[in-house]
TORDREN-979788 format. One record per atom (N, C-alpha, C): x, y, z; chain; residue in three letters; residue number from 1. Coordinates in steps of 0.2 Angstrom, whole numbers, plus 5000, padded with zeros to 4 digits. Last residue first. Layout:
BEGIN
[[X Y Z] "A" "ALA" NUM],
...
REM end
This chain:
BEGIN
[[5571 5309 5711] "A" "UNK" 101],
[[5565 5311 5707] "A" "UNK" 101],
[[5561 5306 5703] "A" "UNK" 101],
[[5582 5305 5717] "A" "UNK" 100],
[[5576 5303 5720] "A" "UNK" 100],
[[5570 5306 5717] "A" "UNK" 100],
[[5594 5298 5705] "A" "UNK" 99],
[[5590 5304 5708] "A" "UNK" 99],
[[5584 5301 5712] "A" "UNK" 99],
[[5609 5288 5708] "A" "UNK" 98],
[[5602 5289 5706] "A" "UNK" 98],
[[5599 5295 5709] "A" "UNK" 98],
[[5624 5281 5703] "A" "UNK" 97],
[[5621 5287 5706] "A" "UNK" 97],
[[5613 5288 5703] "A" "UNK" 97],
[[5631 5266 5706] "A" "UNK" 96],
[[5628 5270 5701] "A" "UNK" 96],
[[5624 5275 5705] "A" "UNK" 96],
[[5644 5253 5707] "A" "UNK" 95],
[[5641 5259 5709] "A" "UNK" 95],
[[5637 5263 5704] "A" "UNK" 95],
[[5653 5239 5713] "A" "UNK" 94],
[[5649 5242 5708] "A" "UNK" 94],
[[5645 5248 5711] "A" "UNK" 94],
[[5661 5237 5724] "A" "UNK" 93],
[[5662 5233 5718] "A" "UNK" 93],
[[5659 5236 5712] "A" "UNK" 93],
[[5670 5244 5737] "A" "UNK" 92],
[[5664 5245 5732] "A" "UNK" 92],
[[5666 5241 5726] "A" "UNK" 92],
[[5672 5237 5753] "A" "UNK" 91],
[[5675 5238 5746] "A" "UNK" 91],
[[5670 5239 5741] "A" "UNK" 91],
[[5669 5242 5769] "A" "UNK" 90],
[[5666 5239 5763] "A" "UNK" 90],
[[5670 5241 5757] "A" "UNK" 90],
[[5669 5240 5786] "A" "UNK" 89],
[[5673 5242 5780] "A" "UNK" 89],
[[5671 5238 5774] "A" "UNK" 89],
[[5660 5244 5799] "A" "UNK" 88],
[[5660 5240 5794] "A" "UNK" 88],
[[5664 5243 5788] "A" "UNK" 88],
[[5657 5244 5816] "A" "UNK" 87],
[[5661 5247 5811] "A" "UNK" 87],
[[5662 5242 5805] "A" "UNK" 87],
[[5643 5243 5826] "A" "UNK" 86],
[[5648 5239 5822] "A" "UNK" 86],
[[5651 5244 5817] "A" "UNK" 86],
[[5640 5246 5844] "A" "UNK" 85],
[[5639 5247 5837] "A" "UNK" 85],
[[5644 5243 5833] "A" "UNK" 85],
[[5645 5245 5857] "A" "UNK" 84],
[[5639 5242 5856] "A" "UNK" 84],
[[5636 5243 5848] "A" "UNK" 84],
[[5659 5251 5855] "A" "UNK" 83],
[[5654 5253 5860] "A" "UNK" 83],
[[5647 5251 5858] "A" "UNK" 83],
[[5661 5243 5841] "A" "UNK" 82],
[[5663 5249 5844] "A" "UNK" 82],
[[5658 5251 5848] "A" "UNK" 82],
[[5668 5229 5832] "A" "UNK" 81],
[[5663 5231 5837] "A" "UNK" 81],
[[5665 5237 5841] "A" "UNK" 81],
[[5671 5228 5815] "A" "UNK" 80],
[[5674 5230 5822] "A" "UNK" 80],
[[5668 5231 5826] "A" "UNK" 80],
[[5676 5221 5800] "A" "UNK" 79],
[[5671 5222 5805] "A" "UNK" 79],
[[5674 5223 5812] "A" "UNK" 79],
[[5680 5222 5783] "A" "UNK" 78],
[[5682 5224 5789] "A" "UNK" 78],
[[5676 5224 5794] "A" "UNK" 78],
[[5675 5220 5770] "A" "UNK" 77],
[[5682 5218 5771] "A" "UNK" 77],
[[5684 5219 5778] "A" "UNK" 77],
[[5661 5215 5761] "A" "UNK" 76],
[[5663 5217 5768] "A" "UNK" 76],
[[5670 5215 5769] "A" "UNK" 76],
[[5659 5222 5745] "A" "UNK" 75],
[[5661 5216 5749] "A" "UNK" 75],
[[5663 5219 5756] "A" "UNK" 75],
[[5645 5229 5736] "A" "UNK" 74],
[[5651 5229 5739] "A" "UNK" 74],
[[5653 5222 5743] "A" "UNK" 74],
[[5635 5239 5726] "A" "UNK" 73],
[[5637 5232 5728] "A" "UNK" 73],
[[5644 5233 5730] "A" "UNK" 73],
[[5626 5255 5728] "A" "UNK" 72],
[[5632 5251 5727] "A" "UNK" 72],
[[5631 5243 5728] "A" "UNK" 72],
[[5620 5270 5724] "A" "UNK" 71],
[[5618 5263 5725] "A" "UNK" 71],
[[5624 5259 5723] "A" "UNK" 71],
[[5618 5286 5730] "A" "UNK" 70],
[[5624 5281 5728] "A" "UNK" 70],
[[5622 5274 5729] "A" "UNK" 70],
[[5606 5297 5727] "A" "UNK" 69],
[[5607 5291 5731] "A" "UNK" 69],
[[5613 5287 5727] "A" "UNK" 69],
[[5604 5314 5731] "A" "UNK" 68],
[[5606 5309 5726] "A" "UNK" 68],
[[5607 5303 5730] "A" "UNK" 68],
[[5594 5328 5735] "A" "UNK" 67],
[[5597 5322 5738] "A" "UNK" 67],
[[5598 5317 5732] "A" "UNK" 67],
[[5598 5343 5727] "A" "UNK" 66],
[[5593 5339 5730] "A" "UNK" 66],
[[5597 5332 5732] "A" "UNK" 66],
[[5607 5352 5721] "A" "UNK" 65],
[[5601 5350 5717] "A" "UNK" 65],
[[5596 5345 5720] "A" "UNK" 65],
[[5617 5352 5730] "A" "UNK" 64],
[[5613 5358 5729] "A" "UNK" 64],
[[5607 5357 5725] "A" "UNK" 64],
[[5616 5336 5739] "A" "UNK" 63],
[[5619 5341 5734] "A" "UNK" 63],
[[5614 5347 5733] "A" "UNK" 63],
[[5619 5323 5749] "A" "UNK" 62],
[[5615 5330 5749] "A" "UNK" 62],
[[5619 5335 5744] "A" "UNK" 62],
[[5618 5307 5746] "A" "UNK" 61],
[[5622 5312 5745] "A" "UNK" 61],
[[5618 5319 5744] "A" "UNK" 61],
[[5616 5292 5755] "A" "UNK" 60],
[[5613 5298 5753] "A" "UNK" 60],
[[5618 5303 5752] "A" "UNK" 60],
[[5620 5276 5749] "A" "UNK" 59],
[[5623 5281 5753] "A" "UNK" 59],
[[5619 5288 5750] "A" "UNK" 59],
[[5616 5258 5750] "A" "UNK" 58],
[[5616 5265 5747] "A" "UNK" 58],
[[5618 5270 5752] "A" "UNK" 58],
[[5620 5241 5746] "A" "UNK" 57],
[[5619 5247 5750] "A" "UNK" 57],
[[5618 5253 5747] "A" "UNK" 57],
[[5622 5224 5745] "A" "UNK" 56],
[[5619 5230 5742] "A" "UNK" 56],
[[5618 5235 5747] "A" "UNK" 56],
[[5636 5213 5748] "A" "UNK" 55],
[[5630 5216 5750] "A" "UNK" 55],
[[5628 5222 5745] "A" "UNK" 55],
[[5644 5198 5751] "A" "UNK" 54],
[[5643 5203 5746] "A" "UNK" 54],
[[5636 5206 5748] "A" "UNK" 54],
[[5655 5195 5765] "A" "UNK" 53],
[[5649 5195 5762] "A" "UNK" 53],
[[5648 5200 5756] "A" "UNK" 53],
[[5667 5196 5771] "A" "UNK" 52],
[[5667 5192 5764] "A" "UNK" 52],
[[5660 5193 5761] "A" "UNK" 52],
[[5660 5195 5787] "A" "UNK" 51],
[[5666 5196 5783] "A" "UNK" 51],
[[5665 5192 5776] "A" "UNK" 51],
[[5643 5200 5790] "A" "UNK" 50],
[[5648 5195 5789] "A" "UNK" 50],
[[5654 5197 5785] "A" "UNK" 50],
[[5638 5213 5801] "A" "UNK" 49],
[[5639 5211 5794] "A" "UNK" 49],
[[5644 5205 5794] "A" "UNK" 49],
[[5627 5219 5813] "A" "UNK" 48],
[[5633 5215 5811] "A" "UNK" 48],
[[5633 5213 5804] "A" "UNK" 48],
[[5620 5235 5816] "A" "UNK" 47],
[[5619 5228 5814] "A" "UNK" 47],
[[5626 5225 5811] "A" "UNK" 47],
[[5621 5248 5818] "A" "UNK" 46],
[[5619 5244 5824] "A" "UNK" 46],
[[5618 5237 5822] "A" "UNK" 46],
[[5635 5256 5811] "A" "UNK" 45],
[[5628 5255 5811] "A" "UNK" 45],
[[5627 5250 5817] "A" "UNK" 45],
[[5647 5265 5802] "A" "UNK" 44],
[[5645 5263 5808] "A" "UNK" 44],
[[5637 5262 5808] "A" "UNK" 44],
[[5657 5261 5788] "A" "UNK" 43],
[[5651 5263 5790] "A" "UNK" 43],
[[5650 5261 5798] "A" "UNK" 43],
[[5669 5266 5776] "A" "UNK" 42],
[[5668 5263 5783] "A" "UNK" 42],
[[5662 5266 5786] "A" "UNK" 42],
[[5672 5262 5759] "A" "UNK" 41],
[[5669 5266 5764] "A" "UNK" 41],
[[5669 5262 5770] "A" "UNK" 41],
[[5680 5263 5742] "A" "UNK" 40],
[[5677 5260 5748] "A" "UNK" 40],
[[5675 5265 5753] "A" "UNK" 40],
[[5684 5270 5731] "A" "UNK" 39],
[[5684 5262 5731] "A" "UNK" 39],
[[5681 5259 5737] "A" "UNK" 39],
[[5685 5283 5733] "A" "UNK" 38],
[[5682 5281 5727] "A" "UNK" 38],
[[5681 5273 5727] "A" "UNK" 38],
[[5680 5284 5751] "A" "UNK" 37],
[[5684 5285 5745] "A" "UNK" 37],
[[5681 5283 5739] "A" "UNK" 37],
[[5675 5289 5767] "A" "UNK" 36],
[[5673 5287 5761] "A" "UNK" 36],
[[5679 5288 5756] "A" "UNK" 36],
[[5671 5287 5785] "A" "UNK" 35],
[[5675 5290 5779] "A" "UNK" 35],
[[5673 5286 5773] "A" "UNK" 35],
[[5659 5285 5791] "A" "UNK" 34],
[[5664 5288 5795] "A" "UNK" 34],
[[5669 5291 5790] "A" "UNK" 34],
[[5642 5285 5787] "A" "UNK" 33],
[[5649 5284 5785] "A" "UNK" 33],
[[5653 5287 5790] "A" "UNK" 33],
[[5629 5277 5796] "A" "UNK" 32],
[[5632 5283 5794] "A" "UNK" 32],
[[5639 5282 5793] "A" "UNK" 32],
[[5613 5268 5794] "A" "UNK" 31],
[[5620 5269 5797] "A" "UNK" 31],
[[5622 5276 5795] "A" "UNK" 31],
[[5599 5257 5795] "A" "UNK" 30],
[[5602 5264 5794] "A" "UNK" 30],
[[5609 5264 5797] "A" "UNK" 30],
[[5594 5243 5787] "A" "UNK" 29],
[[5597 5246 5793] "A" "UNK" 29],
[[5601 5252 5791] "A" "UNK" 29],
[[5589 5238 5775] "A" "UNK" 28],
[[5584 5242 5779] "A" "UNK" 28],
[[5587 5244 5786] "A" "UNK" 28],
[[5601 5233 5769] "A" "UNK" 27],
[[5596 5229 5771] "A" "UNK" 27],
[[5591 5232 5776] "A" "UNK" 27],
[[5608 5248 5773] "A" "UNK" 26],
[[5610 5241 5771] "A" "UNK" 26],
[[5605 5237 5774] "A" "UNK" 26],
[[5611 5265 5770] "A" "UNK" 25],
[[5606 5260 5771] "A" "UNK" 25],
[[5608 5253 5769] "A" "UNK" 25],
[[5617 5280 5777] "A" "UNK" 24],
[[5618 5274 5773] "A" "UNK" 24],
[[5612 5269 5775] "A" "UNK" 24],
[[5622 5298 5778] "A" "UNK" 23],
[[5617 5292 5779] "A" "UNK" 23],
[[5618 5286 5774] "A" "UNK" 23],
[[5639 5303 5781] "A" "UNK" 22],
[[5633 5302 5776] "A" "UNK" 22],
[[5628 5297 5778] "A" "UNK" 22],
[[5651 5311 5786] "A" "UNK" 21],
[[5646 5308 5790] "A" "UNK" 21],
[[5639 5308 5785] "A" "UNK" 21],
[[5668 5309 5782] "A" "UNK" 20],
[[5662 5312 5780] "A" "UNK" 20],
[[5656 5308 5784] "A" "UNK" 20],
[[5685 5310 5777] "A" "UNK" 19],
[[5680 5310 5783] "A" "UNK" 19],
[[5674 5313 5781] "A" "UNK" 19],
[[5691 5301 5764] "A" "UNK" 18],
[[5689 5308 5766] "A" "UNK" 18],
[[5684 5307 5772] "A" "UNK" 18],
[[5705 5292 5759] "A" "UNK" 17],
[[5699 5292 5762] "A" "UNK" 17],
[[5697 5299 5764] "A" "UNK" 17],
[[5714 5289 5744] "A" "UNK" 16],
[[5713 5293 5750] "A" "UNK" 16],
[[5706 5293 5752] "A" "UNK" 16],
[[5716 5273 5737] "A" "UNK" 15],
[[5713 5280 5736] "A" "UNK" 15],
[[5713 5283 5743] "A" "UNK" 15],
[[5720 5260 5739] "A" "UNK" 14],
[[5722 5263 5733] "A" "UNK" 14],
[[5721 5271 5733] "A" "UNK" 14],
[[5726 5251 5753] "A" "UNK" 13],
[[5721 5256 5751] "A" "UNK" 13],
[[5724 5260 5745] "A" "UNK" 13],
[[5735 5243 5758] "A" "UNK" 12],
[[5732 5240 5752] "A" "UNK" 12],
[[5727 5246 5749] "A" "UNK" 12],
[[5740 5249 5770] "A" "UNK" 11],
[[5744 5249 5764] "A" "UNK" 11],
[[5741 5247 5758] "A" "UNK" 11],
[[5730 5245 5779] "A" "UNK" 10],
[[5730 5252 5776] "A" "UNK" 10],
[[5735 5253 5770] "A" "UNK" 10],
[[5723 5230 5774] "A" "UNK" 9],
[[5728 5234 5778] "A" "UNK" 9],
[[5728 5241 5775] "A" "UNK" 9],
[[5709 5219 5775] "A" "UNK" 8],
[[5712 5225 5771] "A" "UNK" 8],
[[5717 5228 5776] "A" "UNK" 8],
[[5701 5211 5782] "A" "UNK" 7],
[[5705 5208 5776] "A" "UNK" 7],
[[5709 5213 5772] "A" "UNK" 7],
[[5697 5207 5799] "A" "UNK" 6],
[[5699 5212 5793] "A" "UNK" 6],
[[5702 5208 5788] "A" "UNK" 6],
[[5686 5206 5813] "A" "UNK" 5],
[[5690 5203 5807] "A" "UNK" 5],
[[5691 5209 5802] "A" "UNK" 5],
[[5684 5212 5826] "A" "UNK" 4],
[[5681 5206 5824] "A" "UNK" 4],
[[5685 5202 5819] "A" "UNK" 4],
[[5691 5222 5838] "A" "UNK" 3],
[[5691 5220 5831] "A" "UNK" 3],
[[5689 5213 5830] "A" "UNK" 3],
[[5683 5232 5849] "A" "UNK" 2],
[[5685 5225 5848] "A" "UNK" 2],
[[5685 5224 5840] "A" "UNK" 2],
[[5687 5246 5858] "A" "UNK" 1],
[[5685 5244 5852] "A" "UNK" 1],
[[5688 5237 5851] "A" "UNK" 1],
REM end
């Protein structure tokens, strides 16, 4: 694992993270979460993101009532290269849940 950059230490995290593999979408690039919390998440994907960039992304939530989409704006706070893929830590700035209906 090659650490490219980070702006967040573990001590700065305000909420516990939960391990979860949820589908994500950033600018048409699909990925999967490694973990998620109320204020951030870590995504593995094939595309590099720039540190400090403000991005729009979504996370698919599979619920008993069907798929919901968590649509977010966030800030990239960590980027790592992991076996040819990229680990991206994102601080959630805004979020809304939308139905696919």
